[in-house]
N, C-alpha and C positions, 0 to 999 in steps of 0.2 A: 831494286828498281827509286826512282821517284820520277819524280811529278811537276815540271815545271805550271803555273796557274799558264794563260795568255787568253785576251779576250776571245772566245768563242770553243773555248775546249785544251785541253791538260796536252801538253808532249813528256814523254815518257823519254829520262835516262840511264843511265849506266853511271857510278863511280866506279872509279879504279882509283889506288894511287894515294900517299899520306898526303894531311891534309894540306899540310904546306907548301908543297910542293909548287911550281911556276903552273899556270893552269896551260889544257890543252884541251880544245874543246874539239868534237869530229862527228862531221856529218854526212850522212848517207848520199845517193841517189834515189832518181826518181826507180820506184817498185822495188829499189833494195832494202833491206833494214838494217839496223844495229850490229846485226852477228859477220857482218861484215868486217869490223873489226876484230872482232874478234882473237885475231893473233899482234896487231900493232899496239892498243893500250895495255894487255899484260906486261907488252915487251915495253915503251914507255914510263908504266906506272913501276915495274922494278926497278927505271934508274929513276925513281925517286920526283915521276911529274903528278903531278894531279890528271887524270881526265875523264870527261865525261863523256858519252857516247849515248848521241840521242835518237829517236827515230821521227822522221819527220811527218807532220801533222795524217791521218787517220792512213799508217805504216806501220805495222808494229805493233807495238800497244800505245802509240799516241790514242787521240779519242779522235772520233770521223764526223767530228761535230762541229766546224767549221767550216767559213761560207768560203774563205780564201785558201786555195788550194795553189798561190803562184809559185815562182823561186824569189821574189820579191818578200814574202811572205815567211820563206826558209831563212830567206834573212836577218829579217825581223826576229824571228825567235832564236836565231844566232845568238844575238847581241841582246836578245832577254836573258839569253842563257850564259853569257860568259858575264854578264852583269852581276846576277842573283848569286855567281859562284864568285866573284873577285879577279876582276880583270884583272892585265891582260892576259887575253890567251895564244897563244899561237893555235890557231881556225887551219885545221882540216878538213880537204871535203872531196871527195870523188864526182864526178858526172856533174848531175845541178847542185850537189852539196859544195859542189871546188864553186860554180857561179854564186853559189851565192859566202864561200867564206871570200872570194875574190871583192864581191860587194859591201859587206861588212868591213873590210879590210879599207874601200875604197872611201869611205859614207862613213865610215866610228873611228877611226883610226887609232886614237887614244886605247880602242878592244883591242887592239891588233898586235901582238910582237911578231908573229910573221909568221904564212900561212902554205900549208901542204899541200897542189893541189893536183891531183891524180884527176888520169884521166876526163881533162878542161870540159865542158864546152864554153870558150872563153869569147869566142867571135860575134854572137848576138847575129848570126845569119837566118834560125832557123829553119821549120821541116815546112815546104810551101809545094805545089804541084798534084804532081800524080803518088808522089811517096806519100805525102799527108791524107791524101784521100786513101791508101789503101792502109793507112797505123789503125785513122781511124774507121774501117772497116774491119782491120783486125781484132780490133779491141769489144767488137761489137759477140753480144749472148746472143746464143749458146755458145759457140765458138772461142769467146774472147780469153775468158781465164786461161788455157788451155792450150791456145797460139802466143797469147804474150809468156806465162812461161816456159815455152817452147824459144822464144827470140831472148829472152833472158839468159836464157840457160847457155845458147849460145856464142853470147859474149864474157863469157868463161875461154874463151878460146886458147889454148894450150896450157899450163900445167892445173890439178888444182890440189887441196889441202885437206887435212882432217877436218871434220864437221863442213867438209861442202855439200851431202848430201842435205844436212839439216839446214844448213844454210835456203836450197833449195828451195824444201818443204816448208819453212815457212817463208818468203818469194811470194809460194804458192797460196797459201794459207789467205793471206793478205787480196786475192783475190775470190776466198770463198762469197764472205758474205755482201748482201748489196750494198751496203751505206760506202762500207770499209772498197768496194771493190769503183763506186762512183769514185772515191775521195781519189784512190791509184790512176784511175785514167783521166780525173781532173789535172794531175802532178805533171801526166804524159804528155796531156795536151799543154802542158808550155812549151813545150817542140813545137808547137807552129805560134807563139806570143815570142819572139827572142826579146828575154832582156840584153839591154847593153852592158855591159862588165866594167864599163869608165876605168879602164886597165891603167889610163894615165893619171890618175890619180891614188893608187896603189902605190902604197914607197916604202910599207913594211916589206923585211927579205924575202922571197920565195922559192918555196922549194917546185920543182915542175918535175914529177912524176909523169908515165903513159907508158901503159904495156907494147915490145912492139909486136904485137899482131889482133891491137886494137880493132874491129871488126867497124870500127861507129868511125872509120878514118883511113881513107886513102893513102895514106902516105905517114905512122902515126908519126916518125922520126920526127917529119920537117912541119906537125904539128909543136911537137915538144918546141922547135927549136924557135918555130915565132913565137909561142907564150914568150917563154925564155929571151929570147932576146928583146920581145915587149916589154917584159918586167926587169931585167937583167939580171935573174933568177939560176938560180943552178939548175942540172935536168938529167936527170937519167931514165933511160929510155932501157926498158925489163924485160932479156930476150924472156920468149916462153912464156906470156905474158898475156891474155886482151886484158879488158875492159877495169877488170878491180886489180887492180897492182898490190893492194894493202890484206887482200882475201887469199889471191893468187901463188906470191910470191914473197909470204914474209921472209922468206931468208936474205933476199937484195934489198928489201924495201923497208924494214923495222932497222938496222943498221945506219941504213943513208937517212931514214929521218932522225932517228936519234944520235946520229950525226949534226946533221940542220937544226937540231933542238938543243942540241949544247949550247952550238956559237949565238943561237939568237937569243936562250931563255936558260942561261947554267940552275942546274936543279943540284939541290944540295945534296952531299956526297952520303950514301947508302950508312943509315944509323942516323943522320944529323939531323933528322924532322922527327918528332912525336905528333904520333897518331897517327890511323890509317881510316883514308877516304871507307863514309858509311857503303 
């Protein structure tokens, strides 16, 4: 594990793959941890990519000392990590992480060679009215951690894979200490403050991946079509899959991401790069 110094705290991240490989930076969604990429990162590393998998502020092993847990803060952390490791990078994001990846692609195009948008929130509508009030009430202590974990577990509709129980346990651990729970709930509160995705400014190639059974949309395939149409992107709707395609269906998602990566940032053949990432 490595740490990136940022104003107000440090961001935890892992590195996989050869030191000289094209860079891929993977960003989880709110309340999730970097274990969500436990299948995709090794697949990319094995193909010759240098893969950095980060935790959000206050999540996983990142510090919970920040004052800002907004989506744009996640975007600035993503851009800083790409700069730290030597971009450009393919920016991979899930959910809120996809919003951040799209924002970096729009505002720092020199840092992004392509984007992979998994279960992406890109319309910027936000959560309002009764649903917003219900979510606020659900996250109050003492019942909030248990209800929050149950809600997130429900987003894994469809198949699960090896390591799923440990992944859920890691998410639940972030709901324990008071400072970390405040950080996670502050991140979730972004649902009430929508961020415009600036899709018209995204020029980098994109791959849109959506779980066919994602509970966050009434019609996940239609949402994938809308995003792909706006970005001129490739599109993959994954069967038997909810909100976390990389964690739930790596058998379909990893090959699609590898094909996309090879088109936008080809890696050297195996054995051509010296050394491995720390």
